[in-house]
PDB file as gemmi writes it, atoms N, CA and C in Angstrom:
CRYST1    1.000    1.000    1.000  90.00  90.00  90.00 P 1                      
ATOM      1  N   MET A   1     141.488 209.379 110.957  1.00  0.00           N  
ATOM      2  CA  MET A   1     142.494 208.356 111.156  1.00  0.00           C  
ATOM      3  C   MET A   1     142.939 207.800 109.802  1.00  0.00           C  
ATOM      4  N   ALA A   2     144.197 207.797 109.596  1.00  0.00           N  
ATOM      5  CA  ALA A   2     144.733 207.264 108.350  1.00  0.00           C  
ATOM      6  C   ALA A   2     144.989 205.770 108.512  1.00  0.00           C  
ATOM      7  N   GLU A   3     144.333 204.988 107.655  1.00  0.00           N  
ATOM      8  CA  GLU A   3     144.530 203.543 107.705  1.00  0.00           C  
ATOM      9  C   GLU A   3     145.393 203.107 106.532  1.00  0.00           C  
ATOM     10  N   LYS A   4     146.225 202.146 106.765  1.00  0.00           N  
ATOM     11  CA  LYS A   4     147.075 201.615 105.705  1.00  0.00           C  
ATOM     12  C   LYS A   4     146.252 200.639 104.873  1.00  0.00           C  
ATOM     13  N   LYS A   5     146.124 200.922 103.579  1.00  0.00           N  
ATOM     14  CA  LYS A   5     145.360 200.040 102.704  1.00  0.00           C  
ATOM     15  C   LYS A   5     146.290 198.978 102.137  1.00  0.00           C  
ATOM     16  N   GLU A   6     145.877 197.740 102.292  1.00  0.00           N  
ATOM     17  CA  GLU A   6     146.649 196.646 101.737  1.00  0.00           C  
ATOM     18  C   GLU A   6     146.196 196.389 100.305  1.00  0.00           C  
ATOM     19  N   GLU A   7     147.140 196.081  99.441  1.00  0.00           N  
ATOM     20  CA  GLU A   7     146.811 195.786  98.050  1.00  0.00           C  
ATOM     21  C   GLU A   7     146.147 194.421  97.989  1.00  0.00           C  
ATOM     22  N   PHE A   8     145.033 194.343  97.265  1.00  0.00           N  
ATOM     23  CA  PHE A   8     144.304 193.083  97.133  1.00  0.00           C  
ATOM     24  C   PHE A   8     145.094 192.116  96.259  1.00  0.00           C  
ATOM     25  N   LYS A   9     145.350 190.934  96.785  1.00  0.00           N  
ATOM     26  CA  LYS A   9     146.076 189.910  96.031  1.00  0.00           C  
ATOM     27  C   LYS A   9     145.178 188.677  95.944  1.00  0.00           C  
ATOM     28  N   PRO A  10     144.632 188.374  94.762  1.00  0.00           N  
ATOM     29  CA  PRO A  10     143.731 187.231  94.642  1.00  0.00           C  
ATOM     30  C   PRO A  10     144.472 185.908  94.816  1.00  0.00           C  
ATOM     31  N   TYR A  11     143.744 184.886  95.220  1.00  0.00           N  
ATOM     32  CA  TYR A  11     144.327 183.560  95.416  1.00  0.00           C  
ATOM     33  C   TYR A  11     144.831 182.988  94.095  1.00  0.00           C  
ATOM     34  N   ILE A  12     144.039 183.141  93.030  1.00  0.00           N  
ATOM     35  CA  ILE A  12     144.436 182.700  91.694  1.00  0.00           C  
ATOM     36  C   ILE A  12     144.713 183.953  90.870  1.00  0.00           C  
ATOM     37  N   PRO A  13     145.912 184.083  90.317  1.00  0.00           N  
ATOM     38  CA  PRO A  13     146.233 185.275  89.526  1.00  0.00           C  
ATOM     39  C   PRO A  13     145.337 185.398  88.292  1.00  0.00           C  
ATOM     40  N   ALA A  14     145.132 186.642  87.853  1.00  0.00           N  
ATOM     41  CA  ALA A  14     144.244 186.892  86.723  1.00  0.00           C  
ATOM     42  C   ALA A  14     144.812 186.348  85.415  1.00  0.00           C  
ATOM     43  N   ASP A  15     146.131 186.240  85.319  1.00  0.00           N  
ATOM     44  CA  ASP A  15     146.716 185.778  84.067  1.00  0.00           C  
ATOM     45  C   ASP A  15     146.796 184.253  83.959  1.00  0.00           C  
ATOM     46  N   LYS A  16     146.413 183.533  85.002  1.00  0.00           N  
ATOM     47  CA  LYS A  16     146.447 182.068  84.963  1.00  0.00           C  
ATOM     48  C   LYS A  16     145.174 181.542  84.309  1.00  0.00           C  
ATOM     49  N   ILE A  17     145.339 180.655  83.345  1.00  0.00           N  
ATOM     50  CA  ILE A  17     144.194 180.056  82.655  1.00  0.00           C  
ATOM     51  C   ILE A  17     143.883 178.716  83.317  1.00  0.00           C  
ATOM     52  N   THR A  18     142.676 178.600  83.861  1.00  0.00           N  
ATOM     53  CA  THR A  18     142.276 177.362  84.522  1.00  0.00           C  
ATOM     54  C   THR A  18     141.244 176.637  83.662  1.00  0.00           C  
ATOM     55  N   PRO A  19     141.431 175.340  83.430  1.00  0.00           N  
ATOM     56  CA  PRO A  19     140.472 174.595  82.629  1.00  0.00           C  
ATOM     57  C   PRO A  19     139.158 174.390  83.391  1.00  0.00           C  
ATOM     58  N   GLU A  20     138.047 174.505  82.696  1.00  0.00           N  
ATOM     59  CA  GLU A  20     136.744 174.308  83.325  1.00  0.00           C  
ATOM     60  C   GLU A  20     136.141 172.960  82.947  1.00  0.00           C  
ATOM     61  N   PHE A  21     136.585 172.390  81.827  1.00  0.00           N  
ATOM     62  CA  PHE A  21     136.051 171.122  81.349  1.00  0.00           C  
ATOM     63  C   PHE A  21     137.133 170.070  81.526  1.00  0.00           C  
ATOM     64  N   THR A  22     137.092 169.363  82.656  1.00  0.00           N  
ATOM     65  CA  THR A  22     138.105 168.360  82.958  1.00  0.00           C  
ATOM     66  C   THR A  22     137.448 167.002  83.174  1.00  0.00           C  
ATOM     67  N   ALA A  23     138.264 165.966  83.212  1.00  0.00           N  
ATOM     68  CA  ALA A  23     137.740 164.617  83.436  1.00  0.00           C  
ATOM     69  C   ALA A  23     137.049 164.517  84.794  1.00  0.00           C  
ATOM     70  N   THR A  24     137.616 165.172  85.793  1.00  0.00           N  
ATOM     71  CA  THR A  24     137.011 165.150  87.130  1.00  0.00           C  
ATOM     72  C   THR A  24     135.626 165.784  87.126  1.00  0.00           C  
ATOM     73  N   SER A  25     135.469 166.900  86.453  1.00  0.00           N  
ATOM     74  CA  SER A  25     134.166 167.568  86.430  1.00  0.00           C  
ATOM     75  C   SER A  25     133.143 166.737  85.662  1.00  0.00           C  
ATOM     76  N   VAL A  26     133.578 166.041  84.624  1.00  0.00           N  
ATOM     77  CA  VAL A  26     132.656 165.188  83.863  1.00  0.00           C  
ATOM     78  C   VAL A  26     132.218 164.000  84.714  1.00  0.00           C  
ATOM     79  N   ILE A  27     133.156 163.370  85.406  1.00  0.00           N  
ATOM     80  CA  ILE A  27     132.821 162.201  86.235  1.00  0.00           C  
ATOM     81  C   ILE A  27     131.882 162.592  87.371  1.00  0.00           C  
ATOM     82  N   VAL A  28     132.189 163.690  88.041  1.00  0.00           N  
ATOM     83  CA  VAL A  28     131.319 164.149  89.131  1.00  0.00           C  
ATOM     84  C   VAL A  28     129.935 164.504  88.589  1.00  0.00           C  
ATOM     85  N   GLY A  29     129.883 165.130  87.421  1.00  0.00           N  
ATOM     86  CA  GLY A  29     128.596 165.469  86.811  1.00  0.00           C  
ATOM     87  C   GLY A  29     127.769 164.246  86.471  1.00  0.00           C  
ATOM     88  N   VAL A  30     128.410 163.211  85.959  1.00  0.00           N  
ATOM     89  CA  VAL A  30     127.693 161.976  85.633  1.00  0.00           C  
ATOM     90  C   VAL A  30     127.171 161.305  86.897  1.00  0.00           C  
ATOM     91  N   ILE A  31     128.005 161.257  87.931  1.00  0.00           N  
ATOM     92  CA  ILE A  31     127.569 160.639  89.198  1.00  0.00           C  
ATOM     93  C   ILE A  31     126.392 161.399  89.798  1.00  0.00           C  
ATOM     94  N   LEU A  32     126.470 162.729  89.801  1.00  0.00           N  
ATOM     95  CA  LEU A  32     125.362 163.519  90.348  1.00  0.00           C  
ATOM     96  C   LEU A  32     124.104 163.379  89.498  1.00  0.00           C  
ATOM     97  N   ALA A  33     124.249 163.265  88.189  1.00  0.00           N  
ATOM     98  CA  ALA A  33     123.087 163.070  87.320  1.00  0.00           C  
ATOM     99  C   ALA A  33     122.407 161.736  87.619  1.00  0.00           C  
ATOM    100  N   ILE A  34     123.208 160.712  87.890  1.00  0.00           N  
ATOM    101  CA  ILE A  34     122.629 159.402  88.219  1.00  0.00           C  
ATOM    102  C   ILE A  34     121.916 159.459  89.560  1.00  0.00           C  
ATOM    103  N   VAL A  35     122.559 160.079  90.548  1.00  0.00           N  
ATOM    104  CA  VAL A  35     121.979 160.133  91.895  1.00  0.00           C  
ATOM    105  C   VAL A  35     120.692 160.952  91.912  1.00  0.00           C  
ATOM    106  N   PHE A  36     120.720 162.135  91.321  1.00  0.00           N  
ATOM    107  CA  PHE A  36     119.552 163.004  91.384  1.00  0.00           C  
ATOM    108  C   PHE A  36     118.519 162.720  90.304  1.00  0.00           C  
ATOM    109  N   GLY A  37     118.918 162.028  89.258  1.00  0.00           N  
ATOM    110  CA  GLY A  37     117.979 161.750  88.173  1.00  0.00           C  
ATOM    111  C   GLY A  37     117.268 160.428  88.292  1.00  0.00           C  
ATOM    112  N   GLU A  38     117.646 159.640  89.278  1.00  0.00           N  
ATOM    113  CA  GLU A  38     117.027 158.322  89.451  1.00  0.00           C  
ATOM    114  C   GLU A  38     115.606 158.480  89.974  1.00  0.00           C  
ATOM    115  N   THR A  39     114.682 157.793  89.338  1.00  0.00           N  
ATOM    116  CA  THR A  39     113.285 157.876  89.781  1.00  0.00           C  
ATOM    117  C   THR A  39     113.032 156.813  90.844  1.00  0.00           C  
ATOM    118  N   PRO A  40     112.306 157.164  91.878  1.00  0.00           N  
ATOM    119  CA  PRO A  40     112.003 156.171  92.917  1.00  0.00           C  
ATOM    120  C   PRO A  40     111.072 155.084  92.377  1.00  0.00           C  
ATOM    121  N   ILE A  41     111.279 153.879  92.828  1.00  0.00           N  
ATOM    122  CA  ILE A  41     110.470 152.742  92.357  1.00  0.00           C  
ATOM    123  C   ILE A  41     109.318 152.503  93.311  1.00  0.00           C  
TER     124      ILE A  41                                                      
END                                                                             
């Protein structure tokens, strides 16, 4: 049986540059560090 192969199209194109170090990621990282790094009293 011959099946029609669809060309794979990624959600984010390969030529798009996405920043990994943003203000949102820093804020979320600080909040998670506080929540998970807090020692119980």
